[in-house]
Phi, psi and omega in degrees: 000128177275109189275342182203163168238174325281144182216125175232160191290311190293315176301321179293315184297320181294338180269352182278094181291326181228150176227159187222155180278165166275162184287141180225019180201163172284147183225155174233129184214165176286315184224133173249124175257127176256113181124115184250038173261201183296325180292309179301324180293318179293317178297317179299317179302315179297313186289319179297321179290343175269003177083018181281152173270117190230139169241136178237135178230154173219145183286340179238192174298145181306134176068016184251023169262234182294332181301320181291340181259355184293143174268350170055052165273117184261111184225151170275342180288127185268159180304330175265120180303154186302316183294330177280323180294326177300320178293323183284318191236359181093159186298313185298308182298315183295309184293319179293326178297318177293315181294320178293326177297321177296314179297326181299326178296318178291323176298321181295319178298321179298319178297314179304315181291323182295317182267359178059047179281135176268060185260013177055042176295132181210129177291145177220168165271157177247127178250110180256105191243163172239148184261347185235145181301324182296340182268355181298315179301320177300313181292322179296321177300316179296318179301313181294324179294316180295319177301317182302324184260017168088013179279141182279090182231154177232155178261129179246130177273173180303320181295324177296318182290325179298322178296333177277352183090010182256127178269094181205170188273317183195166181200157168258126175258119177257144185276344186241111172200175180199168173226160177192178173261103186290329179296317181291317180298316180300316178297318180293322177298315182294321177297318176303313182294321177298319179296335179269003175113358179286140175269134182234132178227123172258180185049037183233103186263124175275120184264332179199159179231127182253129182266112178246171179301117178063007180216149170247136181246114177265127180261130179264164182298328179265023168070030169260159182243138173239114178268133182214149174287325180221145171239131179245118178273115175240046191260011172054229185292339178285352176296341177299341179283338186244347181268136175283323182278135175278117184243349186214146173260117182274143179212180180250142179228163189225148184220142170235148176232137184279169166297158177295128181275150179303324176210158182287126175301147183306321183298334185257000184295322186233012189216154164247160186228144170206163189233176186273356182291161178234114356288155186272159173259151179214153189217142174207167174252153177255172181295336178258028172067032172259143173265130176251132177232138179228163178145205179067032184301148176237147186276048174207164183240358183301119186294330180290311177299317180302310186288331177297330182280350189303314179301319178293320181293326176305310183290324177298311181295319179300317179297318179295322178298314182297329176293321185275322182234071188295341183269359181255128179274097183266113174251121183293128176248324180223153172209152177202166176234157180207166174276138184222156180207152179229142173270168183299325182252007179074008185253163182280178173235126178232154169105202185254116176299322177246110183301339183271356180239140180275046172254119185248152178232140169233102188237101180264080183283167173082192184288354181248029186305319184288314179294324175298323180295325175296319176299318178297322177301322183282350181242359187293325181296321178293326176295317180295325184263010180055038177262151178289146182203134184300317181295323177294334176279314180300320190249028184289160172286153178075018181278000000 
């Protein structure tokens, strides 16, 4: 599955701080992780620090699937608003999912500091706004629900947003959000794990998995075997190739990045932005003063159709940006498209689809993929040891 466009060798090579070989022998390990993006890196970090023997493989270059295309807005706010999630999954699951997402941002900062990653992690406020008067009651309902459950949020009127340079009707301001470079953090995590003894192989495609007594045998495309007690799939949207259950609807999404601005506009100094529209638009600043905007999702995943639309989507997104931030001169410098997916309830999937097989999944779908992966990191040991865990129950397969 081609998870993103555009890709050329030199820009990628210059960003490759570390490189890894493809597999050239049969191996035996305690745990095999399939997927070398941010999710696989976080799971590996947890397991290596627990003293586990781990091998990690990826079918392409490390961190060059969805992680390389991620815009990395770190929020506790889930794609499904809290008041709707309560209806879908009940009060306990919904409220804890939001609270756990908030804690995941702080957990991520601790990891960044521990491994001394230069991933430009920075706390921000989150501005969740609506553009039309008719959507204010909906947003107000969400605001009151979050207030009811103790979230630190403020209500912003049109005049407040105008002072920020945002042309919108109203917004919820949340105090906890962050941004970072996910590609750099994932690479730094994997290098840390390698230094601790983990074996990493890229360009190593697993074609099939054979379930034997007390062992799983993974077959690679170049006919090597990896024997493992447990296999953990951290393959994101490509998990649709190995799962029998349909858990996610795949679609295409688009992103533009501006030229580096001489200075950060006031509106972006302390905040990220996203809106109530479906599909929603979102905006952030980078460490080198570029504005990234995403959205314009399409209800298909075909990479050829997706990439053909990119020139039109560039202009569409630029027009939407100019409507929202009319005082900022946005000149497109980069653009890309990627595969994106949402679950019915906006929540991830963790654990074993088949209780009788030691194949585990950590799938952080939707706009909260990175924070969901942190939650998965915190529950993976219980999954391996067949222990009960609230998150494994909330985010189980077959729910």
